Structure formats: C-alpha cells, structure tokens
C-alpha positions, 0 to 999 in steps of 0.5 A: 943406746943414746949415750953411746951414739952420743959418744961416739958421733958427737965426741969422738966424730965432732958431729954438734950434739944435736945430731943425736936426738932421743938419747936418754934412755927411758923406760918406755922409750918416751912412749915410742916404739923402738923398732927403726923402720919407716913406720916408727921412726916416721919423725926421722923420716920426716925430718929427713924429708925436708932435704936439710941432712944428707944422712940419718939413721935410727937404732932400736933401744939397745943399738943391735938394729939400724935404719939407713937414710939418705937425704930427702928420706931416701930409704936404704932397704936392710937387704941393699945396705948389707949388699953395699957394704959386702961390696966395699968391705975392703975400704973398711980399715978393719977388713984391710987387716983381716981380710974378707972371709965370706958373708952371710944372710938369714933365709928370708932376707933378699938375694942381693948380697948373694950377688955380689959374693959371686962376683967378688968369689966369696962364699955367701951362706944362707941361714935360718933366723937367729944371731946364733948361726951367724956366730958359729960361722964367724967362730970358724972364721968362715964369716965377716959380713952378715945381715937379716931383712929385720934390720939387722947388720954385724960383723966379726968384731962381735956375736951380735947385731951392732947398728952403731957399727953399721952406721960408722961402716956406711959413713965409711964407704961414703967418705971412701966413694964420696958420693951421697947415699942415694948415688951410692945405692943407685950405683950398686943397682946399676952394677947388680940389678935390683932385688925389690923386696916387701914383707907382709905381716899378718897379725893375731890370727887364730892358730888353727887356720893359720897352721892349716895353711902351713900345712897345705903349703908344706904338702904342695913344696914336697910335691916335687911334681909341681916344679916347673908349673907356670904361674901367671898373673897380668903380664908376668909369668914365673915358672917354679924352680924350687920348693920345699920347707927350708932346712939348713945344716950348719957346716960348723957342727953338723947340727940340723935345723928343719921347718925354717920356712916354706920357699917358692922359688922361680927361674927368674930368681924370684921368691916367695916365702911364708913364716909362721910365729907365735902360735899360742893363745895370743894368736899366731903371725903369718910373715909373707915375704916376696922378692922379684929380681929386675935388671932393666935399668929403667925399673930400678925407680918404681915402687916395689908394690907395683913390680911386685904386684903379680907375685903378690897375688900369687903367693895370696892364690896359691896359700889361699891366705885370704879365704883360711884367715878372712875375718881372723886376723887383725890388721890383715893386711898390715905391712910391717915395712915396705922394702 
C-alpha cells in the first residue's frame, strides 16, 4: 500500500513526503499489526491528538481497509463514514457522470446509511458479511457505494474494498463543503440523528458453550411470541419489534444465504446482533454488535459506551454470554474497537 499512497498523496496531490509514514513494504509490517483501527493505529491517533493536522487516515497492508481521523484525533466510525459519503456522493466527479445507483452495507454495519438512502429516495441493500454480495449488485448496475463496520469502503469503480479511494472521496467532500472532518460529521448528525454503535469481540471461547449460546438465541428468535416483549435496563426500555437469524436472498442470482447472524431489532431501531466464527480447535470468536439511535442533539457528543450501556446489559443477560462462557474466553470483554 505504501508506494501507492506515496504516488497518489505526495506525487499527484503534492503533499509533503513526510505526509505518508510506514510506507515501506515489510513482510512483518515492521512488527506492527496491520489493521487500521484505534488500537493498532495508536501512533496515528497520538499524533493527530496534538492538533497539528486536520486530516489523518490509516490503511491496512494491502490498502483495502481505512480509518478516518479529524483534527485532535476526532474519530469517524466506518458506519458514519459510509453514510457521509452517501450523502455527498454527487459532489465527486465520477458519480456526477455515472449517477448514483444505490447503496449497500453489511448486516452488522449500523443503519446510518439507510437514513441517507431514505432521504434521497435510493435503495439501500443489507447483505451478509462478504464483499462478493456487493460485487453482484455492482455487476447488475444496482449499487454505487458500499461499506462494512470493519473499516471497508468501496464503490463500483472496482469489485473490492478500496481504502485509498475512500480517503480521496473524503478529501473531495471536505473540499466541496469547505469544512473540517468534525464539522462534517456533526452536520450529518444534526441532519439525520446519530446511530451510536459498538462491537465487542470475545475471543478464544470454547466451542461447546459458544455453540450452546447461539443455539439458545436461535430458539429465542424462532419463537415469534417474543415479539412485543419489553426489555428494561436502568431508565431505558426497548420493545422487541423483530427477531431472526438473518437470511439474504440475492436479488441478482437469487442465491440464498442463511444463518448469517442473530438479530434483535427494537421499535426505536436499536439492534443487538450476535455472530459466531472460528469454531475450530483454536477457539471460537463471539461478536456482539450493539446499535442505538438518538435524535436528541444534546446527546450527540455522548460516549457510545454510556448511551449503549442499557442495551449492552440486556444483550448480556438475554444471551447468557457471561454465564455460558465464564472463564472459557480470553479477553472476555476485549473491545476490538469502539465506534
């Protein structure tokens, strides 16, 4: 990725050579972890927090994933990044020429982009995790922009995530709007409201209790008598509006992908999602995603962990995750990243 970033950012756009760091390809990534998030790109976060720079971005080794930061290390969640680009997509010359054909997100990704799609009368597809589902829609001419909560963003110019493209798209938006990253995000929240979001990874869990937890949840969502139940934690109450194990029928080739994740969707658009992966000898990983929507501007700057605490408590109690996996998971409350 480094040589491409140097070529585009420094040679084509004229940024100083020291604008791109860690750009020499190394087999071991220089001893660093290649994922672009707040944990593994801590050096960038620290540098941006000093307030000397207006825009920062991190990529993984092959450049398909990206993380966007503003001045003072203002963090743009992948879900918000997708939604903001969707809102301003027409300011990018490519889309002025081709038109906007639709948006898509992976199922665990927050519904922020859905609100943009509704306002702009565009279709927004919710697909399983996996870039091939986006590719089918692009090939059929039904999709212009897509993304996932794990820092992947792309458009129909290529059939893969493209982190460098996402950065260039962001720079186009900022130039068009003549604003900072933080101003752009907060303007978006005041237009659409804020989708608070977090993901917890429980790693190296024993397969048997992890599978039991998922089986229990599957039985729960299959029982439609649970629809309408009210869950309360602290001063917050949530009414269950929909529950299922996500299934997707591809509108292009009509293939069906079942059992893509347990979904609990509440009447206020809050969501709890559970997915299980890696059930081999090395241990399972349970991923828990939580999303809550707020339209009150007084709450937009709140910590997502505070806003989502009632939903987190409900998710842990309903799933029995701590009881079933107690002392069986390393990093049991490890947060891979907080959005």
